[in-house]
C-alpha positions in Angstrom: 36.8 -4.0 8.8 33.5 -2.9 10.1 30.6 -4.5 11.6 28.4 -4.0 8.6 31.1 -6.1 6.7 32.0 -8.7 9.1 28.6 -10.0 10.5 26.8 -12.2 8.1 23.1 -12.2 7.8 21.0 -15.3 7.0 19.2 -14.2 3.9 16.0 -16.2 4.7 15.3 -15.3 8.3 18.0 -12.3 9.2 19.7 -13.8 12.1 23.4 -12.3 12.3 26.2 -14.8 12.3 29.8 -13.8 13.3 31.2 -17.4 14.2 31.6 -18.4 10.3 29.3 -21.1 10.8 28.0 -22.6 7.3 24.4 -23.2 8.6 22.1 -20.8 10.0 21.0 -22.0 13.6 17.2 -20.7 13.0 17.3 -22.4 9.5 18.7 -25.6 10.6 15.4 -26.5 12.4 13.3 -28.9 10.3 10.3 -26.4 10.7 11.9 -23.6 9.2 11.7 -22.8 5.3 15.0 -22.7 3.4 15.1 -22.1 -0.4 15.7 -24.8 -2.8 19.0 -23.3 -3.6 20.0 -23.7 -0.1 21.7 -21.5 2.7 22.5 -18.0 1.7 24.3 -15.4 3.4 24.7 -11.4 2.9 26.0 -8.5 5.2 24.5 -5.1 6.2 27.0 -3.8 3.8 25.9 -5.6 1.0 22.3 -4.9 1.5 23.0 -1.1 1.8 24.8 -1.2 -1.5 21.5 -3.0 -3.0 19.4 0.0 -1.9 18.1 -1.4 1.3 17.0 1.3 3.7 14.2 1.3 6.9 11.2 3.1 6.4 9.6 4.4 9.5 5.8 4.9 9.6 3.7 6.4 12.2 0.7 4.0 13.1 -0.6 6.3 15.9 0.5 8.8 18.4 3.6 7.8 19.6 3.6 4.4 18.1 5.8 3.8 14.9 6.5 0.7 12.7 9.9 0.1 11.1 10.6 -2.2 8.2 13.2 -2.8 5.7 12.6 -1.6 2.2 12.6 -3.6 -0.1 11.2 -6.4 2.2 14.6 -8.3 3.9 14.1 -11.8 5.4 10.9 -12.8 6.9 9.6 -9.3 6.7 9.4 -8.6 10.0 8.5 -4.9 11.4 9.7 -3.2 14.5 7.6 -1.2 16.7 9.0 1.5 18.5 6.6 2.9 21.3 7.5 6.7 23.0 6.5 7.3 26.4 7.2 10.2 28.7 9.5 7.9 30.6 11.4 6.5 27.6 11.1 4.3 24.4 10.5 0.8 23.9 11.5 -1.1 20.5 10.9 -4.5 19.7 11.1 -7.0 16.9 14.0 -5.4 15.0 14.1 -6.1 11.3 16.9 -8.1 9.8 18.3 -4.9 8.1 18.8 -1.7 10.1 20.6 1.2 8.6 22.4 4.0 10.4 19.8 6.8 9.8 17.2 4.2 11.6 19.7 4.1 14.6 19.8 7.8 14.7 16.0 8.2 14.5 15.4 5.8 17.3 18.0 6.8 19.6 16.7 10.4 19.2 13.5 10.5 18.1 14.6 13.3 15.7 11.6 14.9 13.7 9.1 13.1 15.5 8.0 15.7 18.3 4.8 17.5 17.8 
């Protein structure tokens, strides 16, 4: 079984869970929104099958936003900043596909 099939993701917040817990640790907090239907789980493989992908948008020179399309979880966007000394990526969205991993790892096609 691949990681995309094994890891469960909370459909509300996107937190990964490989411990077979029935409750998301983030959503268990009373301040967190949980849908009226209750806790739901998905996988990266299921999201890929549903047509999710990561869109990469240049915000400004050497600064990019990455977000899942259609919107996943709370809709967070990652930010990738490229520097001559390396890249910095933070706030990764709840869905990341292999194409986005390759793009971030190599910054392919983003050179000017």
